[in-house]
C-alpha positions in Angstrom: 43.6 -2.7 3.5 42.6 -6.5 5.0 40.1 -6.3 8.1 40.1 -8.7 10.9 37.4 -7.2 12.9 33.6 -5.8 12.2 32.2 -3.5 15.1 28.2 -4.0 15.1 26.1 -1.4 15.8 22.4 -1.5 16.7 20.0 1.2 17.2 16.3 0.1 18.3 17.8 -2.6 20.8 19.6 0.3 22.6 16.3 1.7 23.9 15.3 -1.5 25.7 15.7 -1.4 29.5 16.7 -3.9 31.7 16.2 -6.6 29.3 18.3 -5.2 26.7 20.8 -8.1 27.5 18.2 -10.8 25.8 17.8 -8.6 22.6 21.9 -8.5 22.6 22.3 -12.1 23.1 19.7 -12.9 20.1 21.6 -10.6 17.8 25.0 -12.1 18.6 23.2 -15.6 17.6 22.1 -14.6 14.7 25.0 -13.1 13.6 27.1 -16.3 14.4 24.6 -18.1 12.4 24.8 -15.4 9.4 28.5 -15.8 9.4 28.6 -19.8 9.3 27.7 -19.3 5.5 31.0 -17.5 4.9 34.2 -19.3 4.5 36.1 -18.8 7.7 35.9 -18.9 11.3 34.5 -15.9 13.4 34.4 -15.1 17.3 31.4 -13.0 17.9 31.5 -11.3 21.5 30.0 -8.5 23.1 31.2 -5.5 25.3 28.9 -2.7 27.2 26.7 -1.5 24.1 29.3 -3.1 21.3 29.1 -6.4 19.4 32.2 -7.5 17.7 32.6 -10.3 14.8 36.5 -11.1 15.0 37.6 -13.1 12.2 39.8 -16.0 13.6 41.0 -16.9 10.1 41.1 -15.3 6.6 38.1 -14.9 4.7 36.1 -12.8 2.1 35.3 -9.1 2.9 32.5 -9.1 0.5 30.9 -12.2 1.7 31.4 -11.3 5.3 29.5 -7.7 5.2 26.6 -9.6 2.8 25.8 -12.0 5.2 25.9 -9.2 7.9 23.9 -7.0 5.9 20.8 -9.8 6.2 21.0 -9.9 10.0 18.0 -7.8 11.3 18.8 -5.6 14.5 22.1 -4.5 12.8 22.2 -0.5 12.0 25.7 -0.4 10.8 28.6 -2.6 10.1 32.3 -0.9 10.4 35.3 -2.7 9.2 37.5 -1.8 11.9 41.1 -2.2 13.6 41.1 -3.1 17.2 44.5 -1.7 19.0 46.2 -2.3 22.4 46.5 0.8 24.4 50.0 1.3 24.5 50.0 5.3 25.3 48.8 8.2 23.0 52.2 8.2 20.6 51.8 4.9 19.6 47.8 5.9 19.2 48.6 8.8 16.7 51.2 6.2 15.0 48.2 3.7 14.4 45.9 6.3 13.0 48.4 7.7 10.7 49.2 3.7 9.4 45.5 3.2 9.4 44.7 6.0 7.0 47.9 5.4 4.8 46.6 2.1 4.5 42.9 2.6 4.0 43.0 5.7 1.6 45.5 5.7 -1.2 44.3 8.6 -2.7 45.2 11.4 0.0 43.1 14.3 -1.2 39.9 14.4 0.8 38.1 16.4 3.8 38.0 14.4 7.1 37.1 14.8 10.9 38.4 12.9 14.0 35.4 11.7 16.1 36.9 10.4 19.6 34.6 9.0 22.1 36.0 7.8 25.2 34.0 4.8 27.1 37.0 4.6 29.0 36.8 7.7 31.4 40.1 6.7 32.9 42.1 7.8 29.7 44.0 11.1 30.7 42.7 13.1 27.7 39.4 14.4 27.0 37.7 13.8 23.8 38.2 17.2 22.7 41.8 16.9 23.2 42.2 13.6 21.5 40.2 15.3 18.4 42.7 18.0 18.1 46.1 16.2 18.6 44.9 13.6 16.0 43.9 16.2 13.5 47.3 17.5 14.0 48.9 14.5 13.5 47.1 13.9 10.3 47.2 17.0 8.4 51.4 17.0 9.3 51.5 13.4 7.9 49.1 13.9 5.1 49.4 17.5 3.3 46.6 17.0 1.0 43.9 16.5 3.5 41.9 19.1 4.6 39.6 19.5 7.9 36.1 20.0 7.8 34.1 19.5 10.9 30.6 20.2 9.3 30.5 17.7 6.3 33.8 15.7 6.1 33.8 13.2 3.3 36.0 10.8 6.0 35.3 10.5 9.5 37.9 8.8 11.4 36.2 7.5 14.6 38.5 6.6 17.3 36.8 4.8 20.6 38.6 4.4 23.7 37.4 1.5 25.4 39.3 -1.5 26.9 41.2 -1.7 23.7 41.1 1.1 21.0 38.8 0.9 17.9 39.9 2.7 14.3 37.1 2.8 11.7 35.9 5.2 9.0 33.6 3.1 6.9 30.0 2.7 8.1 27.8 0.3 6.1 24.0 0.3 6.4 22.7 -2.9 8.2 18.5 -3.9 7.5 17.5 -2.2 10.9 14.6 -4.1 12.8 14.9 -6.3 15.7 16.7 -9.5 15.8 14.7 -12.6 14.9 13.5 -14.9 17.5 12.6 -11.7 19.7 9.1 -11.3 18.8 7.3 -14.7 19.0 6.4 -16.8 15.9 3.7 -16.2 13.1 2.8 -18.2 10.1 3.2 -16.8 6.6 0.2 -17.9 3.7 3.1 -17.9 1.0 2.2 -18.2 -2.9 4.0 -17.6 -6.0 3.4 -14.0 -6.1 5.4 -10.8 -5.4 3.5 -9.8 -2.1 3.6 -12.5 0.3 7.7 -13.3 0.4 7.7 -9.1 0.7 5.3 -9.4 3.6 7.3 -12.4 5.4 10.2 -10.2 5.3 8.9 -7.2 6.8 7.3 -9.2 9.6 10.8 -11.1 10.2 12.3 -7.8 10.4 10.4 -7.2 13.8 12.0 -10.2 15.0 9.2 -12.5 14.4 10.3 -16.1 13.7 8.5 -17.3 10.2 6.5 -20.4 9.5 5.2 -20.5 6.1 2.2 -22.6 4.5 1.4 -22.9 0.7 -1.8 -24.5 -1.0 -0.9 -26.5 -3.8 -3.6 -27.9 -6.6 -2.2 -30.6 -8.6 -2.9 -31.5 -11.3 -3.9 -27.6 -11.8 -0.6 -26.3 -10.3 2.7 -27.5 -11.7 5.5 -29.1 -10.1 7.3 -26.0 -11.1 4.8 -23.8 -9.6 5.6 -25.7 -5.9 9.3 -25.7 -6.6 9.0 -21.8 -7.3 7.6 -21.3 -3.8 10.2 -23.6 -2.1 12.8 -21.3 -3.8 11.1 -18.1 -2.4 10.9 -19.4 1.0 14.6 -20.1 0.8 15.1 -16.7 -0.5 13.6 -15.2 2.7 15.1 -17.3 5.0 18.5 -15.6 4.0 16.8 -12.8 6.2 14.4 -14.6 8.6 16.7 -17.7 9.4 15.3 -21.4 8.5 11.5 -21.4 7.3 9.4 -24.6 7.9 6.8 -24.5 4.9 3.9 -26.6 5.2 2.7 -27.6 1.7 -1.2 -28.1 2.0 -2.8 -30.0 -0.9 -5.7 -28.1 -1.8 -7.1 -29.8 -4.6 -10.0 -31.7 -3.3 -11.2 -28.6 -1.5 -11.2 -26.4 -4.2 -12.9 -28.7 -6.7 -15.6 -29.1 -4.0 -16.0 -25.1 -3.2 -16.1 -25.0 -7.3 -18.9 -27.5 -7.4 -21.0 -26.4 -4.4 -21.1 -22.6 -4.5 -21.9 -19.7 -6.4 -19.0 -19.3 -8.9 -18.9 -15.4 -8.2 -18.1 -16.1 -4.4 -15.3 -18.6 -5.1 -12.4 -16.7 -4.6 -13.5 -15.3 -1.2 -14.8 -18.7 -0.1 -11.5 -20.4 -0.9 -9.8 -17.7 0.6 -12.0 -18.2 4.0 -10.7 -22.0 4.0 -7.0 -21.4 3.5 -7.4 -18.8 6.3 -9.1 -21.5 8.5 -6.2 -24.1 7.2 -3.7 -21.8 8.1 -4.8 -21.2 11.4 -4.6 -24.9 12.5 -1.3 -25.2 11.5 -0.2 -22.2 12.8 -1.6 -23.3 16.1 0.1 -26.6 15.7 3.6 -24.6 15.4 2.8 -22.3 18.5 2.1 -19.3 16.2 0.4 -16.3 17.5 -0.5 -14.7 14.3 -0.9 -15.0 10.2 0.8 -13.0 7.7 -0.6 -12.2 4.3 0.7 -10.0 1.3 -2.7 -8.6 1.0 -2.8 -4.9 0.0 -6.2 -2.8 0.1 -7.9 -2.8 -3.4 -5.3 -4.8 -5.4 -7.2 -7.4 -6.5 -11.0 -8.5 -6.0 -10.3 -10.5 -2.9 -8.6 -7.4 -1.2 -11.2 -5.0 -1.2 -11.8 -3.9 2.7 -15.3 -5.8 2.4 -13.2 -9.0 1.3 -10.7 -8.6 3.7 -13.3 -8.4 6.6 -14.9 -11.6 5.0 -11.7 -13.5 5.4 -10.6 -12.0 8.6 -13.9 -13.2 9.9 -13.2 -17.2 10.2 -9.7 -16.3 12.1 -9.5 -15.8 16.2 -5.9 -15.2 15.8 -4.1 -11.9 14.7 -3.8 -11.5 10.8 -0.5 -9.4 9.9 -0.6 -7.4 6.3 2.4 -5.5 6.7 2.0 -4.1 2.9 -1.7 -3.3 3.4 -0.9 0.4 2.3 1.5 -0.1 -0.2 1.2 0.1 -4.2 2.4 -2.5 -6.3 5.7 -0.1 -7.3 6.6 0.1 -3.8 5.9 -3.7 -3.1 8.1 -4.5 -6.2 10.9 -2.3 -5.0 11.5 -4.3 -1.7 11.0 -7.4 -3.9 14.1 -6.5 -5.9 15.9 -5.4 -2.9 15.5 -8.7 -1.2 16.3 -10.9 -4.2 12.7 -12.5 -4.5 11.3 -10.4 -7.6 12.9 -12.4 -10.2 11.7 -15.7 -8.9 8.0 -14.5 -8.3 7.7 -13.4 -11.9 8.2 -16.9 -13.1 5.5 -17.9 -15.0 4.2 -20.7 -12.7 0.9 -20.3 -11.6 -0.3 -21.3 -8.1 -3.8 -22.4 -7.1 -5.4 -18.9 -6.3 -5.1 -18.2 -10.2 -6.8 -21.3 -11.7 -10.1 -21.1 -10.8 -11.0 -17.5 -10.9 -14.6 -16.3 -11.8 -15.0 -14.1 -14.5 -17.0 -11.6 -12.5 -15.9 -12.1 -8.6 -17.9 -10.2 -6.0 -15.9 -7.4 -4.8 -18.0 -6.2 -1.9 -18.9 -9.8 -0.4 -21.6 -9.9 2.3 -20.5 -12.0 5.0 -24.2 -13.5 5.7 -24.6 -14.3 1.9 -20.9 -15.7 2.0 -22.0 -17.9 5.3 -25.1 -19.4 3.8 -23.2 -20.2 0.7 -20.8 -22.2 2.9 -23.4 -24.2 4.2 -23.6 -26.1 1.2 -20.5 -27.3 1.9 -21.2 -28.7 5.6 -21.4 -32.4 4.3 -18.0 -33.0 3.6 -15.8 -29.6 4.3 -14.7 -30.5 7.8 -13.4 -33.7 6.9 -11.5 -32.4 4.0 -9.9 -29.7 6.1 -8.8 -31.9 8.7 -7.0 -34.2 5.8 -5.6 -31.2 4.4 -4.0 -30.3 7.7 -2.9 -33.7 8.3 -1.4 -34.5 5.3 0.6 -31.2 4.8 4.1 -31.9 3.8 7.0 -30.3 5.4 9.8 -28.5 3.8 12.6 -26.8 5.4 14.0 -24.1 3.9 17.4 -22.3 4.3 20.1 -20.8 2.8 
């Protein structure tokens, strides 16, 4: 059957109070944006707790569903038929016609689930369920009623018009992007940071990103890999402005001046400092990293405390308690894994000490950083000012 409409359901937005309309409007905006990538023209509207995406032209069903499944805030996507209220006899005909077209094999259990948003309708929900169930059984003898675990749930929503649907496709959940501020993602070429960006965007946060590039120690292919990762995350998060920071001179300066076992921590502290400065310029309210406790030397609790110390804004670490396989599973789900495992190293992996400190003492780290005082502030300012901006979007 060729559907022309989708009923879009949301969950978490429904518990909002008087400002629920703001979240609904943001979700409508994100749905319109997502459907722009689908060939065809759509009209997206909302009506008392329901959002509809109606096709005005021919379109590809699979592409439309795929686009909607990447919109945070959607709990379910229901391909539906919407009919005018022309009386109950006509509704019987429409329901039978719907099942005739959608289910070529008429051998399953079913249940009718009617809801009356229009309380002026002359029949109760219970009466509608019973009457339509009888019509379906008479029309299709191979069908059987199962009120507990039906294979097909026939939904009939009585509103200003009548919605008929039986397929409920899970959406990504979460909150519409743009409803919870803006944050800066420290994006590397690894598996973890794209997942972290995805997870924070799912909570309605607009994502900016920063990548630390170290030519000639990292190649243009490594840079292209990170740009591609940002593009893949943008399918869910919306357009992402990626700031590419040249970090080579700062890394070399730290390498020359500081104890090598402290290189990873000190470099990480300067990445956080630079990321925060760029974040402040972009009006972000927090930083996002893909750190997971104990995964590498720079992610022990002591190391995380040392890097946190240089930040005054919150640092969000959504995968902090995940093991590697859990992160990989999400990366595969959102389509970033295959790009992340491409063998192009980022700047974090070049200057790695043979025996990095895993329990850094903050006072000792500060003392080591004093050796950088002659030039480091000038270098940080230059890195921030010369960052290259790349707009990444689907």
